[in-house]
N, C-alpha and C positions, 0 to 999 in steps of 0.2 A: 572450386565449386561455386556456382552462381546461385545466390540466395536472394529472394524477394521478400522483404519485410513490409507487411501491410498494416497500417495503424489507423485508428479512428480519430486521433488527435495529433495536431502538429506538435512536434516534440520540443521546440525551442521557444522560450527558455524552459528547461526541464523542472517544473515546480511540482506537478502531481505525480503519483506513483506510476501511471502508465507512460508518462513522458520520460521519467527518470529511467524506467525499464527499457524503453526504446533506445535512448541515448547510450545506455550501457551496452545493449546488444550490438549496436553499430560499432562502438569502440572496440569491443571484444572480437567480433566476427570479422570486421573489415581487415584485420591484421592477417587473417588466414584465408579469407574467401573473397570473391567478388560479390559485393553486397549492393542492392538497390533498395532504397527506401521509397515506399509509396505512401504518401501522407496528404491530408487535406491542405489546400492552399493556406498560407498564413493569414491571420486576420490582421486588421489595422493595428499597428503598434508592435506586432511580433517581428523579431529579426529575421533576416534572410538566413538560409542554411549556412553553416560555417564554411568560409572560403578555403579551398585546398583540402577538403575532407577526403579521405580515402574510400569514399563510397559515393554512389550516384544518388540523386534525389529526383524523384518524379512526383508530380502533384496531381490531385484530382480536385474537382470543383464541388464542394458540398452545397446542397440546397435544402432549405428548410421545408420547402413544399414536398419534399420526398417522404415525409412522415406518413401521409395518408396511403400512398402505394405501398410503403414499407409495412404499415399496419395490415393491409390486405394480404401481403405476401406472408407476413408472420402468421396470420390466422390460417391462411390456406395451407401453409407447410407445417404448422404445429410448432412454430417457434415461440419463445417467450415474447411478451409485449416489449421488453427491454430492447429487443433486437430491432423492432420497428423504428426506434429512434435513431438508429445508426445505419439504416439502409440508405445507400446512396448509389443512384444509377451510374453516375460517372465513375465511382470506384469500381463497380462491376465491369464497366467498359474497359477501364485501364487494366484491371486484372486479367481479363480475357485477352488483352493485347500483350501484356508483359509476362504472364505466368508461363507460357509455352517456351520462353527463352531461359527459364530458370530450372535448376536441378532440384531445388527445394523452396517451398513457400513457407514463410513464417508469419502466421496469422495471430494478431494480438487481441486477446480477450474473447470471451463467449459472445459478447455483444456483436461481433462480426461473423458469427456462425451463419448468418443469413447470406453471406457471400462466399461460403465454402465452395459451392459448385462452380463459381466463376474462376477457380484455379484450374479447372479441367482435369487433366491426367497428372498434373504436377503434384508430387507428394507434399503433404503439409505437416509441419511441426507447429502445434498451436501453443502459444504462451498464454495460458489462462491467467497468470499472475497469481490469482487467488480464486477460491470458489465463491462466486457471486451468489450461488444458492445458499451457501452457508451464511454468508453476510446477511441476506434478507431474512433467513429463518431466525437468526439471532435477533435481528432488529424487531421482528414481529413479537418477540417476547417482552420488549420494553417500550415500544412505540405507543402512540395513542390507541386506545381500544378499537376505535372505529377503523383504523388503518390495519389492524392485525389480520383480519380475514384476507383482504386482497394481497397483503405482503406474503402470507403463507402460501396462497395460490400461485403467485409469481415465483416464490421459492421453489415450489414443486416443479413448475415448468422449467425453471433454470436448471435444477438438478437433472432432469431428463435431458435437456439440451447439452449439458456438460458431459454426461455419459455418452450421448449419441456422437458428439464431436470427438471424444477420445476414441471411440470405436471405429470412426470413419477416417481417422487421420493416422499419419505414421508415428505420431508420438505427441506427448503433452508435457508441459513443465509448469510448475508453480513455485512460489518464493519460500514456502515453509512446509515442513513435514506434516504439521497438523492438518492442513488443507489437503495435502496429498492423501493422507489416511482416509479422510472423509470421502474424497472423490473415487477412491478405488474399492470402497466397501461392497458395492454390488457388481464389481466387474470380475471377469474370469481372470485366472492367474496370468494368462498370456497377455491379455489386454492391460491388466494392471502394471505389468512389467514395463509398459511403454511410457508410464507416467514417472517423471523424474523431478527432483527438487533442484532448482537453480536459484541461489540466494541473490539478493541485491548486494552490490558492493558498496561499501562505506569506507572512506579513508580512516586510518587508525587515529589520526588527529585532524580535527576540522579547524578552520579558521575561527578564532575566538577562544581556543582551548586554553590559552595562557592568561585569560582574564580571571582574576581571582573572585571567589564568591564575595558578595557584598554583605558583610556581617555587622556593619556599624549599627544599623537600626534593627537588628534581629535576624533570625534565619529567613531565607527566601525559598519559597516552594514554587516550582514552575510547572504550568499546565500549558503545553505548546501544541501546535499542529494546525491543520486546515479547520478553522472553527465554523466553517459553513457545511462541512461533512457531518452527516448525522451522528456517526460513531463518536467523533470528537466532541460535538456539541452536547450530545446526551452525557458523555463522560464528565464534561466540565460542569454542566448544570446539576447533575446528580451529586457530584462531590461538593459543590458549593452549597447545595441545599441541605444535604444530609450529614456531611462530615465537618465542614467548616465551622458551624456553630459550636460543635463539641470541642474541636481543636482550639478554637479561639478562646474558649473558656478555660482550657487547660494550660495554653501557652499564648498569653496576650501579646508577646513580642514577635510572634511569627507573621510574616507577610506573604502574600500570594501574588504571583504575576500570571495572568492568562494572556497568552500571546499567539497571534497567528493570523492568517488571511481570512477575509470574509466572515467575521463573526456573526452567527445567527442572532435573530432578535431574542431568542430565549437565553442565549449566552449573555447578551448585553444586559437583559433584565436581571439575570442571576447575579452578575457582578455589581449592578447598581444596588441590589438588595443586600449584598454581603458586607458592605461597610467600607470605611476609608483604607483599611489595610489590605484590600484586594484591588488590584489595578489591571485594567484591560489595555493591551497594546495591540491595536488593530493594524495588521500589515506592517510590522516593524521592518525597517531597512535591513537589519542584520539579526535574524531570529537565533542564530547560532550564539551570537554574543549575549543575547538575553538569557539563553539556556546556560551558557557557561558561567554566569554570575550567580546561578542558583545554588543553594545548599543541597537541595534534593529535587529530582525530576519526578513528576507523578504521571502515571499511566492508568487511570481508573476506568478503562473501557469495559463496558458490559456486553458489548457486541462487536461486530466486525469480522474481518477475515484477513488473510494475508499476514505480513510482518508489520508490526507497529514501528515505523521508521523513527518515531521519537525516542524509542528505547535505544536503537543503534546510535543515534546522534548523541544521546546522553553519555553512552559508553565512550564514544570518540572524544567527547569533551571532558571526560573524567568526572562526570556528575553521577552520584549514586541514584538508583532508580527504585521507586516503590510502585508496584504494578498489581493489578488483579491477576489471578491465575490465568484467565482467558487471554489477557494481553501478553503475558509472559510466554504462553504456549505458542504464540506466533514467532518466537525466536528460539535459538538453541540454548538460551541461558538456563543455568542451573539455579532452581529456586533456592534462596538463602545464601548462595555463594556469589552469583553474578547479579541477581536482582532480588530485592525483598518483596515478599508477597503480602497482599491484604485482600481479603474477600470483599463481598458486597455488603457486609455489615459495617456500619459507620464506625463502631467501636474498634473493629480490627484495624481500620485505617489510622485512627488516633493512636492506638497502641504502637503500631509499626513506626509511625513518624516520630513519636516521642522517643522510642527506643534508639532510633538513629540519631536524633538531635542530642541525646544524652550520652552517646557512645561514639566518639571520634574514631576509635579503632575500627568499629564495625563499618562506618562510612568509608574509611580508607581501604578496608578489604573489598567492599563493593566496587569502589573506584578502580582498584588495580585488576580485579577479576573481570570487570566489565570490558576493560581494554584488552585483556588477554583473550576473552571470548570473541571480541570483535576481530582481532588479528587472526585467530584460528579459523573462523568460519566465514567472515565477510570481507576479507582482503581481496583486492582485485584479482590476484593471481589464483586464488582459491576459486573465485567465481568464474574466472576465465576457463579453468579446467572443467567446471561443471557445464558451462555453455558448450564447449567443444565436444564433450562426451555426449551431451544430449543431441547435438546436431549429427554426430557420427552414428548414434544409435538410431535415429530417425531414418537416416539414409540407408542403413544396413537392413532395417526392418520394413522398408516400404513395400 
């Protein structure tokens, strides 16, 4: 089968969620089908596509000036404003050229819904990855009060766009069951059946897994991720502001490492106010090694959608995880068995962390169970089967 995968971001190196997802789709599908990737031209400093890859790479030329016509098209067709940012005339031209040669189009993210019609008669499987409408709706509950009304409005537009895209395509996939349940709430049984879950694949052991926790100066708690992404920035600043003072008073020997790319100004300020036992590592060369040295990994997200990759990485590195119920719900983890839960009350976080720091057996149970959960649900062969079934179902139901 000939598959055309269209993305809004050049996928190499695969650092962000949509890039990782695209690379995994290519890895899995190219072994079974004839796959062509249609992606924007690489920016300065980005590597060339991998040599000898079992798939074709076609490029389109993005233009920043396309935002204005994209905005007009989005408003005229009832698309969310988000879509205007990703409208690219050259992408539309290349899709109209390449799609007729494909048996199936794979469209990544609702942000490219504005280009759905450029596939013509070629059936489409849309990889939403997550529900962006859910993401913005949750963000509206915690962001600055002045931003909440426009965020809620855009969330409603995105929800309508996601439903419309599912109804108008041969199938849709997301990375977690929580988002799937949200997406199918208002759909008919027949249309809802076309929405499947395809997990992200994560190796059972990541590089850095054999690095022991650094206990010499006390337990180390790790907050990791893309720190420029609102979900992670909000989680880190909330935790440092609300939880850390109480935990520091109860356990003065605890240290915290906040590590990741593009730390927002709010994160830098929160770390600066937190005192000498909190350290910021901006864009560390080996984030996995940083996480592997931690005693506990923290996932205090109050919003967001999709799967929190930081939890999967901690499982792979054998680091016990403490997470909010919302963050844990993006995984298949069993509360209490695979991940320890703490709500949005600071005292719950302090209690959960102190229990684990005082109970090595509980930490070991979380460590072992997390790795088992990762192997059962996120191994490459498991995810490969999910991808192939989703493609087959889309082709059969077109």
